[in-house]
PAZAPA-4460 file (N, C-alpha, C; in steps of 0.05 Angstrom, whole numbers, plus 32768, in hexadecimal, padded with zeros to 4 digits):
% residues 108
    n_x    n_y    n_z   ca_x   ca_y   ca_z    c_x    c_y    c_z   seq   type   mol
   7CD7   7B52   800F   7CD4   7B39   801B   7CD6   7B3E   803A     1      X     A
   7CC4   7B30   8048   7CC4   7B34   8065   7CDA   7B22   8072     2      X     A
   7CDD   7B25   808C   7CF2   7B16   809B   7CED   7AF8   8099     3      X     A
   7CD4   7AF0   8097   7CCF   7AD3   8096   7CD0   7AC8   8079     4      X     A
   7CD8   7AD9   8066   7CDB   7AD0   804A   7CC2   7AD3   8039     5      X     A
   7CAC   7ADC   8045   7C93   7ADF   8036   7C95   7AF9   8026     6      X     A
   7C8D   7AF7   800C   7C8D   7B0E   7FFB   7C75   7B20   8002     7      X     A
   7C7B   7B3A   8006   7C67   7B4D   800D   7C64   7B61   7FF6     8      X     A
   7C53   7B5B   7FE2   7C52   7B6C   7FCA   7C42   7B86   7FCD     9      X     A
   7C33   7B89   7FE3   7C22   7BA0   7FE6   7C2D   7BB5   7FF9    10      X     A
   7C2A   7BCE   7FF2   7C34   7BE3   8003   7C21   7BFB   8003    11      X     A
   7C07   7BF4   8005   7BF2   7C09   8004   7BF5   7C1E   8019    12      X     A
   7BFA   7C15   8032   7BFD   7C28   8048   7C15   7C3B   8043    13      X     A
   7C2B   7C30   8039   7C42   7C40   8033   7C3C   7C55   801E    14      X     A
   7C2F   7C4D   8009   7C27   7C61   7FF4   7C15   7C76   7FFF    15      X     A
   7C01   7C6E   800F   7BEF   7C82   801B   7BFF   7C96   802D    16      X     A
   7C11   7C8B   803D   7C21   7C9D   804E   7C32   7CB0   803E    17      X     A
   7C40   7CA5   802A   7C50   7CB7   8019   7C40   7CCC   800B    18      X     A
   7C28   7CC5   8001   7C17   7CD9   7FF4   7C0D   7CEE   8008    19      X     A
   7C05   7CE5   801F   7BFB   7CF7   8034   7C10   7D0B   803D    20      X     A
   7C29   7D01   803E   7C40   7D13   8046   7C4A   7D24   802F    21      X     A
   7C3F   7D20   8018   7C48   7D30   8001   7C62   7D26   7FF5    22      X     A
   7C6A   7D0E   7FFC   7C83   7D03   7FF2   7C7F   7CF2   7FD9    23      X     A
   7C66   7CEC   7FD3   7C5E   7CDF   7FBA   7C4D   7CF3   7FAB    24      X     A
   7C57   7CFE   7F96   7C4A   7D13   7F86   7C4A   7D0B   7F69    25      X     A
   7C33   7D0C   7F5C   7C31   7D05   7F40   7C20   7D19   7F31    26      X     A
   7C27   7D1D   7F18   7C17   7D2E   7F07   7BFD   7D1F   7F02    27      X     A
   7BE6   7D2D   7F02   7BCC   7D20   7EFE   7BCB   7D12   7EE3    28      X     A
   7BD8   7D1D   7ECF   7BD8   7D10   7EB4   7BE6   7CF5   7EB5    29      X     A
   7BFA   7CF3   7EC6   7C08   7CD9   7EC9   7BF9   7CC6   7EDC    30      X     A
   7BEC   7CD1   7EF0   7BDF   7CC0   7F04   7BC4   7CB5   7EFA    31      X     A
   7BB5   7CC5   7EEA   7B9A   7CBD   7EE2   7B9A   7CA2   7ED3    32      X     A
   7BAB   7C9C   7EC0   7BAA   7C82   7EB3   7BB2   7C6B   7EC5    33      X     A
   7BC4   7C71   7ED8   7BCC   7C5C   7EEB   7BB5   7C56   7EFE    34      X     A
   7BA7   7C6A   7F07   7B90   7C67   7F18   7B7A   7C57   7F09    35      X     A
   7B75   7C5E   7EF0   7B61   7C4F   7EE0   7B69   7C32   7EDE    36      X     A
   7B82   7C2C   7ED9   7B8B   7C10   7ED7   7B88   7C02   7EF1    37      X     A
   7B8F   7C0F   7F07   7B8C   7C02   7F21   7B6E   7BFD   7F28    38      X     A
   7B5D   7C0F   7F20   7B40   7C0B   7F24   7B36   7BF3   7F14    39      X     A
   7B3F   7BF0   7EFB   7B38   7BD9   7EEB   7B43   7BBF   7EF8    40      X     A
   7B5B   7BC0   7F02   7B67   7BA9   7F0F   7B57   7BA2   7F27    41      X     A
   7B4F   7BB5   7F37   7B3F   7BB0   7F4F   7B25   7BA3   7F48    42      X     A
   7B18   7BAD   7F33   7AFF   7BA1   7F2A   7B03   7B84   7F22    43      X     A
   7B18   7B7E   7F13   7B1E   7B63   7F0A   7B23   7B50   7F22    44      X     A
   7B33   7B5A   7F35   7B3A   7B4A   7F4C   7B21   7B45   7F5D    45      X     A
   7B11   7B5A   7F60   7AF8   7B57   7F6F   7AE6   7B42   7F62    46      X     A
   7AE3   7B43   7F48   7AD3   7B2F   7F3A   7ADD   7B13   7F3E    47      X     A
   7AF7   7B0F   7F3C   7B03   7AF5   7F40   7AFE   7AEB   7F5D    48      X     A
   7B01   7AFD   7F70   7AFC   7AF6   7F8C   7ADF   7AEF   7F90    49      X     A
   7ACD   7AFD   7F84   7AB0   7AF7   7F86   7AAB   7ADB   7F7A    50      X     A
   7AB6   7AD5   7F63   7AB3   7ABA   7F57   7ABE   7AA5   7F6A    51      X     A
   7AD5   7AAA   7F75   7AE2   7A97   7F87   7AD1   7A92   7FA0    52      X     A
   7AC5   7AA7   7FAA   7AB3   7AA5   7FC2   7A9B   7A94   7FBB    53      X     A
   7A8F   7A99   7FA4   7A77   7A89   7F9B   7A7F   7A6C   7F99    54      X     A
   7A96   7A67   7F8D   7A9F   7A4B   7F8A   7AA4   7A3E   7FA5    55      X     A
   7AB1   7A4C   7FB7   7AB7   7A41   7FD2   7A9D   7A3B   7FE1    56      X     A
   7A88   7A4C   7FDD   7A6F   7A48   7FEB   7A5C   7A34   7FDE    57      X     A
   7A64   7A2A   7FC7   7A53   7A17   7FB8   7A65   7A00   7FAF    58      X     A
   7A6C   79EE   7FC2   7A7F   79D9   7FBB   7A76   79C6   7FA5    59      X     A
   7A5C   79C5   7FA0   7A51   79B3   7F8B   7A50   79C0   7F70    60      X     A
   7A58   79D9   7F6E   7A56   79E8   7F55   7A68   79DB   7F40    61      X     A
   7A5C   79D3   7F29   7A6B   79C6   7F14   7A75   79DB   7F00    62      X     A
   7A8E   79DA   7EFA   7A9A   79EE   7EE8   7A8E   79EC   7ECC    63      X     A
   7A86   79D4   7EC3   7A7C   79D1   7EA8   7A5F   79DC   7EA5    64      X     A
   7A53   79E4   7EBB   7A39   79F1   7EBA   7A3A   7A0F   7EB8    65      X     A
   7A52   7A1A   7EB9   7A57   7A37   7EB8   7A5D   7A3F   7E9C    66      X     A
   7A57   7A58   7E95   7A60   7A63   7E7B   7A7E   7A61   7E79    67      X     A
   7A89   7A5E   7E62   7AA6   7A5A   7E5E   7AB7   7A70   7E6A    68      X     A
   7AAE   7A89   7E66   7ABE   7A9F   7E70   7ABF   7AA0   7E8F    69      X     A
   7AA8   7A9A   7E9B   7AA7   7A99   7EB8   7AB7   7A81   7EC3    70      X     A
   7AB5   7A6A   7EB6   7AC5   7A53   7EBE   7AE3   7A59   7EBC    71      X     A
   7AEB   7A66   7EA7   7B07   7A6D   7EA3   7B11   7A80   7EB9    72      X     A
   7B01   7A94   7EBF   7B08   7AA7   7ED4   7B09   7A9A   7EEF    73      X     A
   7AF6   7A88   7EF4   7AF6   7A79   7F0D   7B0E   7A67   7F0F    74      X     A
   7B15   7A5A   7EFA   7B2D   7A49   7EF9   7B46   7A59   7EFF    75      X     A
   7B48   7A71   7EF3   7B5F   7A82   7EF8   7B60   7A8B   7F15    76      X     A
   7B49   7A93   7F20   7B48   7A9C   7F3C   7B4F   7A85   7F4F    77      X     A
   7B44   7A6D   7F4A   7B4A   7A57   7F5C   7B67   7A4F   7F5B    78      X     A
   7B73   7A50   7F43   7B8F   7A49   7F40   7BA1   7A5E   7F4E    79      X     A
   7B9A   7A77   7F4B   7BA9   7A8C   7F59   7BA7   7A89   7F77    80      X     A
   7B8F   7A82   7F80   7B8B   7A7F   7F9D   7B9A   7A67   7FA8    81      X     A
   7B9D   7A53   7F98   7BAD   7A3C   7FA1   7BCB   7A42   7FA2    82      X     A
   7BD4   7A52   7F8F   7BF0   7A5A   7F8F   7BF7   7A6E   7FA4    83      X     A
   7BE5   7A81   7FA8   7BEA   7A97   7FBB   7BD1   7A9C   7FCB    84      X     A
   7BCB   7A8B   7FDE   7BB2   7A8E   7FEE   7BB0   7AAA   7FFB    85      X     A
   7B99   7AB5   7FF8   7B93   7ACF   8005   7B9D   7AE7   7FF5    86      X     A
   7BAA   7AE3   7FDF   7BB5   7AFA   7FCF   7B9F   7B0A   7FC3    87      X     A
   7B89   7AFE   7FB9   7B73   7B0D   7FAD   7B67   7B1F   7FC3    88      X     A
   7B62   7B14   7FDA   7B56   7B23   7FF0   7B68   7B3B   7FF7    89      X     A
   7B82   7B36   7FF8   7B95   7B4B   8000   7B95   7B61   7FEA    90      X     A
   7B94   7B58   7FD1   7B94   7B6C   7FBB   7B7B   7B7E   7FBD    91      X     A
   7B64   7B72   7FC4   7B4B   7B82   7FC6   7B4E   7B96   7FDD    92      X     A
   7B5D   7B90   7FF1   7B62   7BA2   8008   7B76   7BB8   8000    93      X     A
   7B8B   7BB0   7FF2   7BA1   7BC3   7FED   7B9E   7BD5   7FD4    94      X     A
   7B92   7BCB   7FBF   7B8F   7BDC   7FA7   7B81   7BF6   7FAC    95      X     A
   7B6C   7BF8   7FBC   7B60   7C12   7FC1   7B73   7C25   7FCF    96      X     A
   7B86   7C1B   7FDE   7B9A   7C2D   7FEB   7BAC   7C39   7FD6    97      X     A
   7BB4   7C29   7FC2   7BC5   7C34   7FAC   7BB5   7C49   7F9D    98      X     A
   7B9C   7C43   7F97   7B8C   7C56   7F88   7B89   7C71   7F97    99      X     A
   7B83   7C6F   7FB1   7B80   7C87   7FC1   7B9B   7C96   7FC3   100      X     A
   7BB1   7C88   7FC6   7BCB   7C95   7FC8   7BD1   7CA4   7FAE   101      X     A
   7BCB   7C98   7F98   7BD0   7CA6   7F7E   7BBE   7CBE   7F7B   102      X     A
   7BA6   7CBC   7F84   7B94   7CD3   7F83   7B9F   7CEA   7F94   103      X     A
   7BA8   7CE3   7FAC   7BB3   7CF8   7FBE   7BCC   7D04   7FB2   104      X     A
   7BDD   7CF2   7FA7   7BF7   7CFB   7F9C   7BF4   7D0D   7F83   105      X     A
   7BDD   7D0A   7F75   7BD9   7D1A   7F5D   7BCA   7D34   7F61   106      X     A
   7BC1   7D38   7F7A   7BB2   7D51   7F80   7BC5   7D68   7F85   107      X     A
   7BDD   7D62   7F8E   7BF0   7D76   7F97   7BF4   7D8C   7F85   108      X     A
***
């Protein structure tokens, strides 16, 4: 938590620094599945953010005209954005740092 009480859940730069300094070291067998999971998470967050961007840029877009799975994903993304504005954008910026840090950490 920061001094102003805002929760700071991302630490991509810290992980990159620790990996670059050799203070974060992982066995490739342990890192590979985590990297794969993070890549899937990044893809899902990116898709949600893309849907949210389309929705924001098309204010007349009716949810009932969308396929059910897309409407559900858009509803989830819009709800998340209302609860934590900017969190999807921040995740798209930070998750690649985690992925790269784990790759560096598992090369050692």
